[in-house]
C-alpha positions in Angstrom: 17.3 24.1 8.7 16.9 21.5 6.0 15.4 18.1 6.0 18.8 16.4 6.2 19.8 18.2 9.4 17.9 15.7 11.7 18.1 11.9 11.9 15.4 9.9 10.2 14.6 8.1 13.5 13.6 11.4 15.0 11.2 12.1 12.2 9.7 8.6 12.4 9.1 8.8 16.2 7.6 12.2 15.8 5.4 11.2 13.0 4.0 8.1 14.8 3.4 10.0 18.0 1.7 12.9 16.1 -0.4 10.4 14.1 -1.6 8.6 17.2 -2.6 11.8 18.9 -4.6 12.9 15.8 -6.1 9.5 15.6 -7.4 9.9 19.2 -8.9 13.2 18.1 -10.5 11.6 15.1 -12.6 9.4 17.4 -14.1 12.6 18.8 -14.8 13.8 15.3 -16.4 10.5 14.2 -18.7 10.5 17.1 -19.7 14.1 17.4 -19.8 15.6 13.9 -22.7 13.5 12.5 -24.6 14.2 15.7 -24.2 18.0 15.3 -22.0 18.3 18.4 -19.0 20.5 19.0 -15.6 18.7 18.7 -14.1 21.1 21.3 -16.6 21.1 24.1 -17.2 19.3 26.4 -13.9 17.6 26.9 -13.6 13.8 26.4 -16.0 12.0 28.8 -17.1 8.5 29.6 -19.9 7.4 27.3 -21.4 5.4 30.2 -21.6 7.8 33.1 -20.5 11.1 31.5 -17.5 11.7 33.8 -14.5 13.5 32.3 -11.7 11.2 31.2 -8.4 11.9 32.9 -5.4 12.7 30.7 -3.6 9.5 31.8 -6.6 7.5 30.7 -6.6 9.1 27.3 -3.2 8.0 26.0 -3.6 6.5 22.5 -3.5 2.7 22.4 -1.9 2.5 25.8 -4.9 3.5 28.0 -7.2 1.1 26.1 -4.8 -1.8 26.6 -4.1 -1.0 30.3 -7.8 -0.6 31.1 -8.8 -3.7 29.2 -11.1 -1.8 26.9 -13.3 -0.5 29.7 -13.7 3.0 31.3 -12.0 3.4 34.7 -15.0 5.2 36.3 -17.9 2.8 35.6 -16.4 0.0 33.7 -18.4 0.7 30.5 -17.1 -1.3 27.6 -15.3 0.9 25.0 -15.7 0.4 21.3 -12.8 -1.3 19.5 -13.1 1.5 17.1 -11.1 3.7 19.4 -7.7 1.9 19.3 -8.3 1.0 15.6 -8.7 4.6 14.6 -5.7 5.6 16.7 -3.5 3.0 15.1 -4.7 4.0 11.7 -3.6 7.6 12.5 -0.1 6.5 13.5 0.3 4.2 10.5 -0.8 6.8 8.0 1.3 9.6 9.5 4.4 7.4 9.2 3.4 6.3 5.7 3.2 10.0 4.6 6.6 10.6 6.1 8.1 7.6 4.3 6.4 7.9 0.9 6.1 11.7 0.5 8.4 13.7 2.8 11.4 11.4 2.5 11.1 11.5 -1.3 11.8 15.3 -1.2 15.4 16.4 -1.8 17.5 16.2 1.3 18.2 20.0 1.0 14.5 20.8 1.2 13.8 23.3 4.0 12.1 21.9 7.1 9.4 24.6 6.7 8.5 23.4 3.2 8.7 19.7 4.2 6.6 20.4 7.2 3.9 22.2 5.1 3.7 19.2 2.7 3.4 16.7 5.6 0.8 18.9 7.4 -1.3 19.2 4.2 -1.2 15.5 3.4 -1.9 14.4 7.0 -4.8 16.8 7.3 -6.4 15.3 4.2 -5.7 11.7 5.3 -7.1 12.2 8.8 -10.2 13.9 7.5 -10.8 11.1 5.0 -10.4 8.4 7.7 -13.1 10.2 9.8 -15.4 10.5 6.7 -15.0 6.8 6.0 -16.1 5.8 9.5 -19.0 8.3 9.5 -20.2 7.1 6.1 -20.2 3.5 7.3 -22.3 4.4 10.4 -24.6 7.1 9.0 -24.2 6.9 5.2 -23.3 10.6 5.0 -20.2 12.4 4.0 -19.9 15.7 6.0 -19.6 18.6 3.7 -17.1 20.2 6.0 -14.7 17.4 5.1 -15.4 17.1 1.3 -15.5 20.9 0.6 -12.8 21.7 3.2 -10.6 19.0 1.7 -11.2 20.2 -1.9 -10.3 23.8 -0.9 -7.1 22.5 0.8 -6.3 20.7 -2.4 -6.7 23.8 -4.4 -4.6 25.9 -2.0 -1.7 23.3 -2.0 -1.8 22.3 -5.6 1.8 23.5 -6.2 3.0 20.9 -3.6 2.0 18.2 -6.1 3.3 19.9 -9.2 -0.2 21.0 -10.3 -1.1 24.4 -11.6 -4.1 26.0 -9.9 -6.2 25.7 -13.0 -5.3 22.0 -13.3 -6.5 21.5 -9.7 -9.7 23.5 -10.4 -10.4 21.5 -13.6 -9.8 18.3 -11.7 -12.3 19.2 -9.0 -14.9 20.1 -11.7 -14.4 16.9 -13.6 -14.4 14.8 -10.4 -17.8 16.3 -9.4 -19.5 16.1 -12.9 -18.3 12.5 -13.6 -20.4 11.2 -10.7 -23.1 13.9 -10.5 -24.3 13.8 -14.1 -24.7 10.1 -14.7 -25.6 8.9 -11.2 -27.5 11.9 -9.7 -29.2 13.3 -12.9 -29.5 10.7 -15.6 -29.9 7.5 -13.5 -32.8 8.8 -11.4 -34.8 9.5 -14.6 -34.3 5.9 -15.7 -35.0 4.4 -12.2 -38.0 6.6 -11.3 -36.2 9.0 -9.0 -33.8 6.6 -7.3 -30.2 7.8 -7.4 -27.3 5.6 -8.3 -24.7 7.4 -6.2 -25.2 10.2 -3.7 -23.9 13.8 -3.9 -21.5 12.9 -1.1 -19.7 10.6 -3.5 -19.6 13.3 -6.1 -18.0 15.6 -3.6 -15.4 13.0 -2.7 -14.3 12.6 -6.4 -14.3 16.4 -6.6 -11.9 16.4 -3.6 -9.7 13.8 -5.4 -9.7 15.9 -8.5 -8.7 19.0 -6.6 -5.7 17.1 -5.1 -4.6 15.0 -8.1 -6.1 16.6 -11.2 -8.7 15.1 -13.5 -6.6 11.9 -14.0 -6.6 11.4 -10.3 -10.4 11.9 -10.0 -11.0 9.3 -12.7 -8.4 7.0 -11.2 -10.0 7.2 -7.7 -13.5 6.5 -9.2 -12.2 3.5 -11.1 -10.1 2.1 -8.3 -12.9 2.7 -5.8 -15.4 0.8 -8.0 -13.0 -2.2 -8.5 -12.2 -2.4 -4.8 -15.8 -2.0 -3.8 -16.9 -4.7 -6.1 -14.3 -7.1 -4.8 -15.1 -6.3 -1.2 -18.9 -6.7 -1.7 -18.3 -10.0 -3.5 -16.2 -11.3 -0.6 -18.8 -10.3 2.0 -21.5 -12.0 0.0 -19.4 -15.1 -0.2 -19.3 -15.2 3.6 -23.0 -14.7 3.9 -23.1 -11.0 4.8 -26.6 -9.5 4.7 -26.7 -5.8 3.5 -29.0 -3.6 5.5 -29.2 0.1 6.5 -27.0 0.9 9.5 -28.7 1.1 12.8 -28.0 4.8 13.1 -29.9 5.4 9.8 -32.8 3.3 10.9 -33.0 5.1 14.2 -32.9 8.5 12.6 -35.6 7.6 10.1 -37.9 6.3 12.9 -37.3 9.5 15.0 -38.1 11.7 12.0 -41.2 9.8 11.1 -42.4 10.1 14.8 -41.7 13.8 14.6 -43.7 14.1 11.3 -46.7 12.5 13.0 -46.9 15.3 15.5 -46.9 18.1 12.9 -49.9 19.7 11.3 -50.8 18.6 7.8 -49.4 21.8 6.3 -46.1 21.5 8.2 -45.8 17.8 7.4 -46.4 18.3 3.7 -43.7 21.0 3.7 -41.1 18.8 5.5 -41.9 15.8 3.3 -41.4 17.9 0.2 -37.9 18.9 1.5 -37.1 15.2 2.2 -38.4 13.8 -1.0 -35.0 13.6 -2.6 -33.4 11.8 0.4 -33.1 8.1 -0.4 -32.5 7.2 3.2 -36.0 8.3 4.2 -37.3 5.0 2.7 -36.3 1.5 3.8 -33.9 -0.3 1.5 -35.7 -2.7 -0.9 -34.9 -6.4 -0.8 -32.3 -7.8 -3.3 -28.6 -7.1 -3.8 -29.2 -4.8 -6.8 -31.4 -2.6 -4.6 -29.2 -2.7 -1.4 -27.7 0.6 -0.2 -24.0 0.2 0.3 -21.7 3.0 1.4 -19.4 3.7 -1.5 -17.6 6.6 0.2 -15.1 4.3 2.1 -13.9 2.8 -1.2 -13.4 6.2 -2.8 -11.6 7.2 0.3 -9.4 4.1 0.3 -8.5 4.8 -3.4 -7.7 8.5 -2.6 -5.4 7.5 0.3 -3.7 4.9 -2.0 -3.1 7.6 -4.6 -1.8 10.0 -1.9 0.7 7.5 -0.6 1.8 5.5 -3.6 0.0 6.1 -6.8 0.9 9.6 -8.1 3.6 8.4 -10.6 1.7 5.2 -11.4 -1.5 7.0 -12.4 0.4 9.7 -14.3 2.3 7.1 -16.3 -0.9 5.1 -17.0 -2.7 8.1 -18.4 0.4 9.2 -20.3 0.4 5.8 -21.9 -3.2 6.1 -22.9 -2.7 9.4 -24.7 0.8 8.7 -26.1 0.6 8.2 -29.9 
């Protein structure tokens, strides 16, 4: 079978449904992965009383609306994040269909078109989860950054890249953040890093998917969009502070250190010496810790959906004599 054998409406309904279901699963990933929990067991349960959630109460968007944003069992208020992430899943899935799959030749086999869609959706869903995790915990799970980079290398031909171009892109993406912000900058600022290794791994992922041009484009677009967003938040009086989850983890770790012997404490403190989140953020905008990962992720998704030809033409214009 080829892509043109089935009506576009069928593909659209399937893509939205599939995206909503994966969006629902993303909520599990966002909650459990940073807490070191399995995403498989136990099954979805009420955050209030722990009772298992029935399948009919776990329908994306619909269940949240029908239950008024509260669990059926104990009426615990559910986070608005749940329907938001589910909706994002549906929208991104449809966007991949429209901007990537439907741009393939109508005679493309369904197997190939499905493989392209699956690869792009996997990346997009993983990045959405990473963005929400970074906002709450200021960490990028390595399973997402490294896993996404490996998937980019394995599917490089889908995007017209040779394997070596994908590999070079990953290397450039990592070094362009790691060297200036994780090596040089700390020497100037007395050990304080400018960007974390998690950000370097995200640009590495972008490079694996879109080559070195894509890695630089994502870094530049992320910086611009991040600057605009922070400026707007400041204009509305937003105060930047460490997320509550980071503060809580820091206090729990300090309490645990207090119970250790001097030798054990010294060993653990030496291991944590390079972790900037162990110390409270200093006052002042220039010293505030702001999660940059979501802006890199936004730029990567934009490149995935709409920017491949744009960035290729831009870099071609730069090097054209």
